[in-house]
C-alpha positions in Angstrom: 22.0 20.6 -17.3 18.3 21.2 -17.8 17.4 17.4 -17.6 19.3 16.7 -14.4 16.5 18.3 -12.0 13.6 16.4 -13.9 15.3 13.4 -13.7 15.9 13.7 -10.1 12.1 14.9 -9.2 11.3 11.8 -11.1 13.2 9.6 -8.8 12.0 11.5 -5.8 8.8 11.0 -6.5 9.1 7.6 -7.9 10.5 7.0 -4.3 7.4 8.6 -2.2 5.3 6.6 -3.8 7.6 3.6 -3.6 8.0 3.7 0.0 4.2 4.6 0.5 3.6 1.2 -1.6 6.2 -0.5 0.4 4.8 0.4 3.9 1.3 -0.2 2.8 2.2 -3.7 1.2 4.1 -4.6 4.8 0.7 -3.8 6.8 -1.5 -5.9 4.7 0.9 -8.7 4.5 1.4 -8.5 8.6 -2.6 -8.4 9.0 -2.9 -11.2 6.2 -0.5 -13.5 8.4 -2.3 -12.6 11.3 -5.4 -14.2 9.9 -3.8 -17.2 8.7 -2.6 -17.8 12.2 -6.0 -17.2 13.6 -7.5 -20.0 11.1 -4.9 -22.3 12.0 -5.4 -21.7 15.4 -9.2 -21.8 15.3 -9.1 -25.1 13.1 -6.9 -26.7 15.6 -9.4 -26.2 18.1 -12.2 -27.3 16.2 -10.1 -30.3 15.7 -9.4 -30.9 19.3 -12.9 -30.4 20.3 -14.4 -32.8 17.3 -11.9 -35.1 18.9 -13.0 -34.8 22.5 -16.7 -35.2 21.6 -16.0 -38.0 20.1 -14.9 -39.5 23.4 -17.6 -38.1 25.2 -20.6 -40.7 24.4 -22.8 -39.4 27.1 -22.8 -35.9 25.8 -26.7 -35.5 24.4 -26.8 -34.6 20.4 -28.2 -31.4 21.2 -25.6 -30.8 23.0 -22.7 -31.5 20.3 -25.0 -29.2 17.3 -25.0 -26.7 19.6 -20.8 -26.6 19.8 -21.1 -27.7 16.2 -23.2 -24.9 15.4 -20.9 -22.6 17.6 -17.6 -23.1 15.6 -19.4 -22.6 12.2 -20.4 -19.0 13.1 -16.9 -18.7 14.2 -15.9 -19.5 11.1 -18.8 -17.3 9.0 -17.9 -14.5 11.4 -14.1 -15.0 10.8 -14.7 -15.1 7.0 -16.6 -12.0 7.1 -14.1 -10.1 8.9 -11.1 -11.0 6.5 -13.7 -9.9 3.4 -14.5 -6.4 5.2 -11.0 -5.9 5.7 -9.6 -6.8 2.4 -12.2 -4.2 0.9 -11.1 -2.1 3.2 -7.3 -2.5 2.5 -8.0 -2.1 -1.3 -10.3 1.8 -1.2 -7.2 2.4 1.3 -4.7 1.4 -1.5 -6.7 3.5 -3.5 -6.6 6.2 -1.2 -3.1 6.3 -0.4 -2.1 5.8 -4.2 -4.6 9.0 -5.3 -2.9 11.0 -2.4 0.3 10.0 -3.1 -0.5 11.2 -7.0 -2.3 14.2 -6.2 1.4 15.4 -3.8 3.2 14.9 -6.8 0.9 16.8 -8.9 0.8 19.5 -6.6 4.5 19.3 -5.6 5.0 19.9 -9.8 2.7 23.0 -9.9 4.1 24.7 -6.9 7.4 24.4 -8.4 5.8 26.0 -11.5 3.9 28.6 -9.6 6.8 29.4 -7.4 4.8 28.5 -4.2 6.5 26.6 -1.6 5.9 22.7 -1.7 5.3 22.9 2.4 1.9 25.0 1.9 0.8 22.8 -1.0 1.1 19.6 0.8 -0.2 21.0 4.0 -3.5 22.1 1.8 -3.6 18.5 -0.3 -3.2 16.9 3.2 -6.4 19.2 4.7 -8.3 17.8 1.7 -7.4 14.3 2.1 -8.2 14.2 5.7 -11.2 15.5 4.8 -11.9 13.1 2.7 -10.8 10.2 4.6 -14.0 10.1 6.8 -16.0 9.7 4.1 -14.1 6.9 3.0 -14.5 5.3 6.0 -18.6 6.0 6.1 -18.8 4.5 2.8 -16.7 1.4 3.7 -19.0 0.6 7.0 -22.2 1.3 4.9 -21.0 -1.3 2.4 -19.8 -3.6 4.8 -23.6 -3.3 6.6 -24.7 -4.1 3.2 -23.1 -7.3 2.1 -25.5 -10.5 2.0 -25.7 -12.1 5.0 -24.8 -16.3 4.5 
């Protein structure tokens, strides 16, 4: 049964990629959920403040405008945060996928050369951990360069 080992290897590799992808998707979905709840809370607060301001005829128009601008700044910051988070998740996803593929490739090479998979995995992990700070720095630079509205 020479094909049996290859079939099992393929299933294990797929399981690793699938598990990483599922964990990543879960974290992203959780963060998206938090963001949607934050938006709902802020929108409801804005609506309440607007009703409150409408019932205060004695408040100067300049003060009302400041409060409205303040709310708009929160919205813009919230939207900017979401954009940066989405960009970061996109980069992290590509990083995780490439790392999982590299780990699978190294494991296959280790089996071919007779080297222990654990040694190869440690080497791959070291290489990936050296690359992570560069990826984070690129994300920070990209977010700093994003044009302000």
